N, C-alpha and C positions, 0 to 999 in steps of 0.2 A: 295885181294879183289875178290869179286864174279865175275864170268864170265858174268852173266846177271844182270844188275843194274836196280833197280826200276827207273821209269821215273823222280820222284821227286828228287832223289839223283843225277841222271845224270844231271838234270837242275842246281842243286846247285853247282856241281863240275864245270860245264861249266861256271857259273857266276864267280866262284873263279878264274878260268883260265883266264878269260877276264880281271879281276882286276889286274893281275900281269904283263900284257903287258906294254911295254913302251908307254909313251905319244906320240902323233903325232909330227913329226919334226917341224911343223909350229908353235907349241906352244912355242918353245924356244925363237925366236925373239919377240913374242908377250909378253912374261913375262919379259925377261931380257933385251930386246933391240937388235938392229941389230948387234952390234959388238961382243957381248958376245957369246963364244962357250961353251955350256953346254950340257951334255948328256941328251937326252929326258927322260931317265929312272929315272932321279933325281927328277922330280916333278910328278911322278906317284902317284896316291892316296894311294894305298896299295901295298907295296912290300913284296913278299913272295916267298921263294924258296922251292921246293919240298924236298930238303935235310935238310934245316935248321928248318923250322916251319911246323908242321902238322896242318891240319884243322879238324874241328869237323863235317864236312859235311857227 
């Protein structure tokens, strides 16, 4: 990738980076109930890894 990125591309990459983060921890009891122990990454909207799936950004 180029050393200097255009601002638009940089913004698109930043948005994709935010989408792959785990959901906040407090969403787990909100969705599943108090007793259930589930990883917060399980109900993240879009899961993507830099190794597995490439982006078109």
